[in-house]
Each structure stands twice: as structure tokens, then as C-alpha cells.
N, C-alpha and C positions, 0 to 999 in steps of 0.2 A: 478360417478356423470357425469350427462348429461350437455353437454355445448350447447348453442344454440346462433347463431348470428341473432338478429332481426334487420332488417335494413328497414328504410322509403325508398322507391324507388325500382325500378328493375334495376337490370343488364341485358343489352342487351347480346345476345350470342356473344361470342367473346373472346379475350383473357383475359379479366378482369375475366369474369366469369369461363374461364379455368383455370387461376390461383387459384382463391377463391375453386374450386371445388378440385384440385389437392392438395391445402394444407390441405384441411380438410379431404381429404382422408387419407392423410399421418399421420394427427394426430390422427384419428380414428384408424388406424392400429397399431400406436405406444401407445396411450393411453390406448388401450385395456387391455394391459398387466399390467398396474397400475390403474385399476378402474375408468378410465376416458373414458366416451364413448359419443356416439350421436354425437357431433359436426356437428350439423343442422343448416340451414341456413333458415330463414324464411323472406320474404319480404313482407311489408306493402305497400297498395297504398298510393302515396303523395295525399296530400289534393288539391283540387281545388279551395279553396278559393282565393279570390283575394288579400286580406292584407296577409302581411307575418305572423304578430302575429296570426291571425285567421287560418292560416295554421298550425302554431305550435301548438294550442291547440286543433284542431281537431286531428293532428296527435299524440298528447300526449294521447288523450282519447283512441285510437286504441292501443297505445303503453300499457298503463296501463291494459285495458281489457286483452291483450296478456300475460302479466307476471302476473297478476291475484294475487297480493300479494307474489309473490315469490321474493327471492333476485335477483337483477340485477345490473351492472355495466354500467354506461353511459360512451359514448365516446365523449369528449367536449374538445376542445382548451383549456379550463381554468383549465383542469384536471391536475393529478399528472403525472410526466412521468419516470415511474420506468425504472430500467435495465430489460433486458430480463431475467437475473438471479433472480431479484426480483419479477418479473411478475411471474416466473414460482413457485415461493415460495408462491405466494398468492395463486395461483390455488392449489398447494398442501395443505395449510393450510385449503381452503375451503373443500376440499375432505376429509382431515383428521379430521375437525370439523364435519363431518356427512351431509355436505351439499348434497343434491340428485341432485339439478339442479342449473346452473347458466347461466344467460342470460346477453349477451352484447348487448347494445342497441345503434344503430347508426342512427343519425337523417337524415333528408333529406336535400335539398339545403338551408333551412333557419336554419339548425341546431335543438336543442333540446329544449323545453319549459322549463322553469325554474321549473314547476312542476314534470318533469322527473329528472331534477338534484337534487331537494330536496329529492325526493322519492328514489333515488339510493343508495345503500350501498357504492360506490365509484366512482368517475369521473377520467377516464383515458383519457391522451393526449399523441399523437404520436408527441410531440414537440408542439412549441407555433404557427407554420404555420396552417394555415386553408387547409385542404386537402378536396378533392372531396370525396364524400362518397364511391364511386367506389375504390378508392386507400386505404381508411380507411379499407374496408372490406378485401382487398388484404393484406395489412400489419397485420391487427390482425388475419387473418388467418395463416400467415406465423409465428407470433409470437406464436400462439397456437401450432403449430407443433414444434417450436424450444423449447416450453416450455415441450412437451412432450419427446423430445430426452434428454432435460436436467434432466428431471425427471427420465429418464431409462437409463441414462449415454450412449446414443448414441453420437457417434462423430460429429454429424451435427455441434452442437455449438462449436465454436473455439474461445478461449479467446486471 
């Protein structure tokens, strides 16, 4: 199964980009042994529309054209907050169910349009607080790596 992070907005070169790259590289190396590969990060341009609602609509069109009917999971503060173990089980269930690709969608500064939330397979949150998309990418990347270590029995995750 190939996993992709699809995010609205661009990360500048610096510590945030380095952390995302480091965790995705570790996830790729660890996940390869259990049939989970890819761990690509795709950045979409933020809309330049004046109104927030217009920006979200424009960005949703770009997102939907990229996922092109594939199953995806949206990240939004209103979503479910699974434990790391439950998150790894979810990934395992997708893989074991024959899912070939899985995309995680991260919105821009205005969040995701309701059309994206409605079309998603699931909505996840990293708590009730609103986080900047840069931090969401880091946390998601780390949790993907943590999931790979849980599924392979690696000692990184400690309870």
C-alpha cells in the first residue's frame, strides 16, 4: 500500500521540512518490510482568493482532482482522535483489505471545505486544538513512522 500526504501550502526549507522528511524516510524504510510503501508528500498551492470560503472551495477542487476517486482521510479538528495503536491498526486494516493507495489530506490556513470532509473515508484530529498545517504534517509523519514500528514490532513505541 502506498501512502501519500497531500497538503495545501508549501513548507519552507528548514526544521519543519527536515522533520517531515526524516519521519517519512524512516516510515518508508520500516514499512517496506510489511508492504506499506511510498510515503510521499505532495504540496498543493494555496488559493489566492480573497474570501475564506472561496479559498476553501478552490483548494477543494484541486484536492479532489488529485485524489481522483481514491480513498482518502481528511485531517480536521472535528475528527476522531485515535490512539497511536488504533491508528496503526487502521493502517493495517486498509492494507489487509487490499487498499493499494491511501492519502491523508491536510488543508491550508482556512482548513478543509465541507465537500472534502464529506468525501473522505474518515476524519482524523490530533486533539481539539487547531494546529498550523506545518505541525500537522510533522505529527502525521511521526505517527506514520510510529505505526510502522508498531506493526513491525520495533521498540520505538513504548507504552
